[in-house]
Each structure stands twice: as structure tokens, then as C-alpha cells.
N, C-alpha and C positions, 0 to 999 in steps of 0.2 A: 023159785026164780033165782038165777045166778046174777050176782052183782057184776056190772060192767066196770072194771077198774079204769078204763079210759074215760068213761063218762064221769066217774067220781073225780078223776084227776082234772078234767075240764071244769067241773063245778068248783073245785078247790082253787084253780087258777082264776076263774071268773070272780070268785069271792075275794081273792087277794087283790085283783085289779081294782075292784070297787073300794076296798079298804084303803087304797092309795089315792083316791080321788082328791083328798084334801091337799095333796102334794103335786097334783097335776092341773095345769091350766084348764078352765072350764071347756074351752074350745077343743081340747084334746081328749076329753073323757069318752068320746065315742070312737077314738082311734083304735085301730087293731094293734095287737101286741103279739109277740111270740114268746115262747118259754124254752129254756135250754139250760144245760149244765156244762161246766168246763171239762175238757179232757176226755179220757177214755177209761177211767177207773174211779171207784168211789173215793179213794185217797186223793187223787188229783183234783176231783171235783170239790171235795171239802177244803183242801189246802188253798186252792185258788179263790174259792168263794170267801174264805176267811180273809184273804187279802183285800177283796172288794169291800167287805163289811168294815174293815179297818181303814178304808179309803186309801190304801197303799197301792192298789191295782186300779188304774183308770184307763186301761187299754187291753186289747186282746187281738188275736189274729187267727185266721183260719186259711187253709189252702183253698184256692178257688176250685180245685178238683173235688174237694169234699162237697161244696155247694152243688156242683154239677152232678156228682154222684147221687146226692140226696134229692135232686130235682128241686132245689130251693134257690131263691134269689138271695144275694147277700143283703144285709141290712142297709137301710138308708139313713142319712143324716136326719136326726129328729125322731127316729123310731123308738118305741118303748119295748123293753124286754124284761120279762120276769126271769130272774136267775133262780134256779132250783138246786137242791142237793141232788145227788146221783139217783135218789129214789123218786124224784119229781116233786118234792115238797117245796112250795114257794118260800124263798128266803129274802129276796129284795127286788126292787124295781130300779132299772137303770134306763137312761136315755142316751142314744148315740149322739155324740157331738160332732164327729167327723168320721167319714168312711172313705178310704182310698185304697189303691192297689199298688203293690211294689213286688219286685222279685225278692226272694229270700235274701240274696246277696246284697240287695240295696236297702234293706231295712236299717234305719238310722239307730245310733246308740240311744238318742233321746226317746225314740219310740220304744225300743226294747226295755229301757229302764222304767218307762211308764207302765209296763206290765207288772212291775213290782216283784219280780222273781229272782233278783240277784244281778250280778254284773252283766255287762254286754256279752262277754265270753260265755258265761253260764247260760244266758238266754240262747245264744247261738247253738250251743251243744244240746241243751234240753229240747229246743224246738226242732233241730235237725233229727234227733231221735224220734220225736213225736210224729213229725211229718213223714218220716221214713216208714213208721208203723202204719200210719193212715194211708199212705200210698199203696203199701202192700195189701191192705185190707180192701182197697177200692179198685185194685187193678191198675194203678198208676205207678209212676216212678218219681222219686224226689231228686231234684238237682238244685244247685244254687240259683238256677233260673226259674224255679217253680214260683208261680204267681200267688201271692198272698193277698187276702183282704185284711187291711189294717183298720181296726175299729177303736176309736177313742170314745169314752162314755163318761157320764157323771152318775153318781149314786143319788137316786131320788128318794127312796124309802127303804130302809132296812128293817127287818123284823128284829127286835132286840132280844 
């Protein structure tokens, strides 16, 4: 019999979710959750996850076209998410505190700095490069008017 890596991953995520229950209000323990990693490379996933684990990164954003391409809804306020490393291993639980939308050109310095990745100018450069790559990969184009989903979150439970 061949092991199903997807099932093993699902079981790992479910076990992690249950291990977080001491940090989640009782009424939320039956809530659904999603799991994901940051970026599009192992290095980016690890670097950004490390910022979250140090509580330096309390926000992230994604292009709306990525959600549409993946046929996924953007997260909602209050939703729970298990952040994984690039290989899908659970590393921490976060909860969205606010979700909004803005064009890339309208993202505020305050939001960009809450991503914990450097100055406002560095944020703009790195994100323009990232969204340009994502646009090419999904058959879209990136412009300053590209709509982003802006997500602020709090760290609920990190694996030490």
C-alpha cells in the first residue's frame, strides 16, 4: 500500500490544530482553518515565517488575482490559519484581525512596515518583484492598480 502524503499532511495539520486548543476560545475550536506558507520559495517561506515567530511580522498581503486563480476566497476577519514551512510542516497558528483591499499604489507605509520586511521603499520593491512573478505565473499582469488583499494578524501559538 502506498502512503498518501496529502492524508499524512492533513492528519499533521489536524493534530497541530488540536494542540492549539488551549490558546483558542472554546467557541472557536470547531472553526475551520486553512494552512499555507509565505512566498514562492523555501527561503522566502522560512525567512517570513521566522519574522512571524519573532512577532516582527503582523501583516501580509496577496494579489487578488492569486486568490481568483486558485479559486479561493480571501481570508475573513477572525479566521484561523496554520502557517507552515515550505514543506507543509505546521509551525504556528495565527488569527486574522483585519482583512481589507487596496491597490498596490495605495498601500500605506504603516501597513508595509507591519509586514516586518524592511523600509517602505524596500517593501515596494520586493513586493513589486513578487507580484510581477505571480502575475506571469497566473496569466495576469501587475500594475500599480493591482488589487491586493491586506491581512493583519496576531500570533496565537508558535511551535518553540
